[in-house]
N, C-alpha and C positions, 0 to 999 in steps of 0.2 A: 584892132578888130579884124577878124578874118573876112576877106573879100569874097571867099567862096565857102559859104556855110555848109554846102552839101559835101564838102571834102572832110574826111576823117583825118585829123592830124596827130592824134594821140597814139604813140607807138604801142602802148599796152593794148589798146582797143584793136589796133590793126593786127597785132599778134594773135589775139583771141579770135578775131574773125577769120584769120587765115589758118587757124588750127584744124587739124585733121578731123576732129569729131564735133566741131562747133554746130554744124547744121543737123547732124543726127541727134545731138543732145537737145537742140532747140525743138526738133520734132517731138522728141520724147516728153519734153516739158509741156509742150502744147497739148499732147495727148492727156497729160495729167491735169492741167489747169482747165481745159474745156469743160469736163464734167463738174469740176468744183464750181466754176462760174455758173453753170446751169443749175446746180443744186442751190447755190446762194440766191439766184434769181427766183427759183421756185419757193424758197422759204421767205422771201420778202413780200409775198402776196398777202393781202388783207385777210384772206380766208384760210390762212395756214393754221393747222391744228397740231396738237402734240403728236398725233399719229403721223402727220406729214413730216415733222422733224425727225421722228424715229426712223421712218422709211427712208428718207433721204440720207440719213447718217449711215444706215445699213448699206444703201446703194453705193455710197462713197467708199466705204470699207471694202466692199466686194470688188469695186473697180480697182482700187489700189492694190488689192491682193493679186489681181490678174496682170499687173504690170510686169513685164519681163525685160531683160536686157542686162548684160553684165555691167555696163557703165552707169546704169541707173539704180543699181541695187542699194547703194548707200542712201540715196534719196527715198527709195521705197521703204527701207528699214526705218528711217526717220519718220516717215508718214505713219507707219504702223505703230511706232511708239506713241506718237501724238494721238492717234485714234484710240489706242488702248487707254491712255490717260483720260480722254474725253468720254470714252464708253462708261467709265466709272460714274460719270454724271448722269448717264442715261440708264444705268443699271438700277432701275427703280421700278417697282411694281406699277406705279401710276402710268409710266410710259408704255409698258407692255400692255396694260389694261386698255389704254387709249388706242393702241394699235389694233387689238383684237375686237374692240367694240366699234371701231370706225367702219361704217357700211361699205366704203369704197375699197377696203383692204381685206375683207373677209375671203378666206380661201385662197389667197395668193401666196 
């Protein structure tokens, strides 16, 4: 048993932490995950409607589209592929109708 649990002893982990891009990659990941967490929290409300789901999904797609940075392009492309697959589930007249009929989203 390790007497100093605060010490990192795994060489692979140490190498990753000492990597040149570790902290910049971590910042980029946080920028991506923070809005996703907020969207998930918004969708877990009891008052969530189909229009809310649609709007949050569109916000997420717009946010991911804005992500820039050479080192994060592979992740961004993966996210876009996932969003495109999921969009097919929302590509339904009922979601679009719910969006346009919802009084909170008119004209936005």
